[in-house]
C-alpha positions in Angstrom: 25.6 12.4 -48.1 22.1 12.9 -49.4 21.1 9.6 -48.0 22.4 10.4 -44.5 20.6 13.7 -44.7 17.3 11.9 -45.5 17.8 9.4 -42.7 18.5 12.3 -40.3 15.4 14.2 -41.5 13.2 11.1 -41.1 14.7 10.4 -37.6 14.0 14.0 -36.6 10.4 13.9 -37.8 9.8 10.5 -36.1 11.3 11.9 -32.9 8.9 15.0 -33.1 5.9 12.8 -33.8 6.7 10.4 -30.8 7.4 13.4 -28.5 4.0 15.0 -29.6 2.2 11.8 -28.9 3.8 11.4 -25.5 2.8 15.0 -24.6 -0.7 14.4 -25.8 -1.0 11.3 -23.7 0.3 13.1 -20.6 -2.1 16.0 -21.1 -5.0 13.5 -21.4 -3.9 11.7 -18.2 -3.5 15.0 -16.4 -6.8 16.5 -17.4 -9.6 16.3 -14.8 -13.3 16.3 -15.7 -15.9 16.9 -13.1 -19.1 14.9 -13.6 -22.0 15.9 -11.3 -25.2 14.0 -10.7 -28.3 15.7 -9.5 -30.1 14.5 -6.4 -32.4 15.9 -3.8 -30.1 17.2 -1.0 -31.5 17.3 2.5 -30.4 20.8 3.5 -30.3 22.1 7.0 -31.6 25.5 8.2 -28.8 25.8 10.8 -26.1 24.0 12.8 -28.6 22.9 15.5 -30.7 21.0 13.0 -27.7 19.2 11.6 -26.3 18.5 15.1 -29.5 17.0 16.6 -30.3 14.9 13.6 -26.8 13.2 13.3 -26.5 9.7 14.7 -22.7 10.0 14.9 -20.5 13.1 15.2 -16.7 12.7 15.2 -13.5 14.5 14.4 -11.6 12.1 12.1 -8.8 11.8 9.6 -9.3 10.1 6.2 -6.7 7.3 6.3 -7.2 5.6 2.9 -9.7 4.5 0.3 -11.2 1.1 1.1 -13.1 0.7 -2.2 -14.1 2.8 -5.2 -17.5 1.8 -6.5 -18.2 2.5 -10.2 -21.3 0.7 -11.5 -21.3 0.9 -15.3 -23.7 -0.1 -18.0 -22.7 -2.4 -20.9 -21.5 0.7 -22.9 -19.1 1.6 -20.1 -21.0 4.6 -18.9 -21.0 5.2 -15.1 -24.5 4.7 -13.7 -23.7 5.0 -9.9 -20.7 5.6 -7.8 -19.3 6.0 -4.3 -16.1 5.7 -2.3 -15.8 3.8 0.9 -13.1 5.6 3.0 -11.5 4.5 6.2 -11.7 7.3 8.7 -9.5 7.2 11.9 -11.5 8.5 14.8 -9.7 11.3 16.7 -12.5 12.4 18.9 -16.1 11.3 19.5 -18.8 13.9 20.2 -21.9 11.9 19.8 -22.4 8.1 19.3 -24.6 5.3 20.4 -22.0 2.7 19.4 -19.5 1.9 22.2 -17.1 0.4 19.7 -16.5 3.8 18.2 -13.8 5.4 20.2 -10.6 7.4 19.8 -8.2 5.4 17.6 -10.8 3.2 16.1 -11.7 3.3 12.4 -15.0 3.7 10.7 -16.1 3.4 7.1 -17.7 6.4 5.5 -19.4 6.0 2.1 -18.6 9.2 0.3 -20.9 10.7 -2.3 -18.3 10.8 -5.0 -15.6 8.7 -6.8 -12.5 9.2 -8.9 -11.6 7.1 -11.9 -8.2 7.5 -13.6 -8.1 6.3 -17.2 -6.0 6.9 -20.3 -8.5 9.6 -21.3 -7.8 11.5 -18.0 -9.2 11.7 -14.5 -12.9 11.7 -14.0 -14.2 13.0 -10.7 -17.9 12.0 -10.0 -19.9 13.8 -7.4 -23.5 13.8 -6.2 -24.4 17.5 -6.5 -20.7 18.2 -6.9 -19.5 16.5 -3.7 -15.7 16.4 -3.5 -13.9 13.5 -1.8 -12.1 14.0 1.5 -8.4 14.3 1.2 -6.2 11.6 2.7 -4.4 12.6 5.9 -6.7 15.6 6.4 -9.0 16.1 9.5 -12.7 16.7 9.3 -15.6 17.2 11.6 -18.1 14.7 10.4 -21.9 14.5 11.0 -22.9 11.0 10.0 -25.8 8.6 9.7 -25.7 4.8 9.6 -26.4 3.1 6.3 -29.8 1.5 6.2 -28.4 -1.7 4.6 -25.1 -2.1 6.4 -24.7 -0.9 10.0 -20.9 -0.8 9.6 -21.0 2.0 7.0 -21.9 5.7 7.6 -23.0 8.4 5.2 -22.3 12.2 5.4 -25.5 14.0 6.3 -26.9 16.2 3.6 -24.5 15.0 0.9 -21.8 17.6 1.9 -23.4 19.6 4.9 -22.0 17.0 7.3 -18.4 17.2 6.2 -16.6 20.2 7.8 -12.9 20.7 7.0 -10.8 21.5 10.0 -7.5 22.4 8.2 -9.0 25.1 5.9 -12.7 25.9 6.1 -12.5 27.9 2.8 -11.5 24.8 0.9 -14.1 23.7 -1.7 -16.3 21.0 -0.3 -18.2 20.6 -3.5 -18.0 21.7 -7.1 -20.5 24.5 -7.3 -21.2 27.9 -5.7 -20.7 28.1 -2.0 -23.8 29.2 -0.2 -23.9 31.5 2.8 -26.0 29.0 4.6 -23.4 26.2 4.2 -20.6 28.6 5.3 -22.6 29.6 8.3 -23.3 26.0 9.3 -19.6 25.2 9.0 -18.7 28.2 11.1 -21.3 27.3 13.8 -20.2 23.7 13.8 -16.6 24.7 14.5 -17.6 27.1 17.3 -20.2 24.9 19.0 -18.3 21.6 18.8 -15.1 23.3 19.9 -16.7 25.0 23.0 -19.3 22.4 23.8 -17.5 19.1 24.0 -19.9 16.2 24.4 -17.2 13.6 24.4 -18.4 10.0 24.8 
């Protein structure tokens, strides 16, 4: 009887240890760490400055991630990052490229990346940039990449990414500025009432 009690006790302790380890692993996988890189952000005084300087202005929906770019050093530390996202074009407001039309897809190199590991989820962002959510629509003010004309960048790191679903949603990890909120508001008003559709 004493032997059965010892076996039961050992089994119960082993079950508790395994359960604790499983919970610990789940918590690590569920934890999110934000890692921000500093950079000089080209800011805009107002909507007109952002609007006139953009090469491409569209309303688009993030369809999927094409590629997550994580350049690491030999120690495994992330040195640079980005996410190439496929954006379905819903409306074109400004473009010099006749191939960009409603229903086409463009690639936008976002200023952030996500890396899921056993230690948790790491979200990288230049000046706290937050990735666009899949299946959500945005008003995008973009410039062509200098090295690849098929890739576009968001103007001013996050200034050129205006959410259409919920304008109060965090667009970057940091304090929201009145200037950014005002530019978003003006963008929604001006683009909505002044359609320059191509």
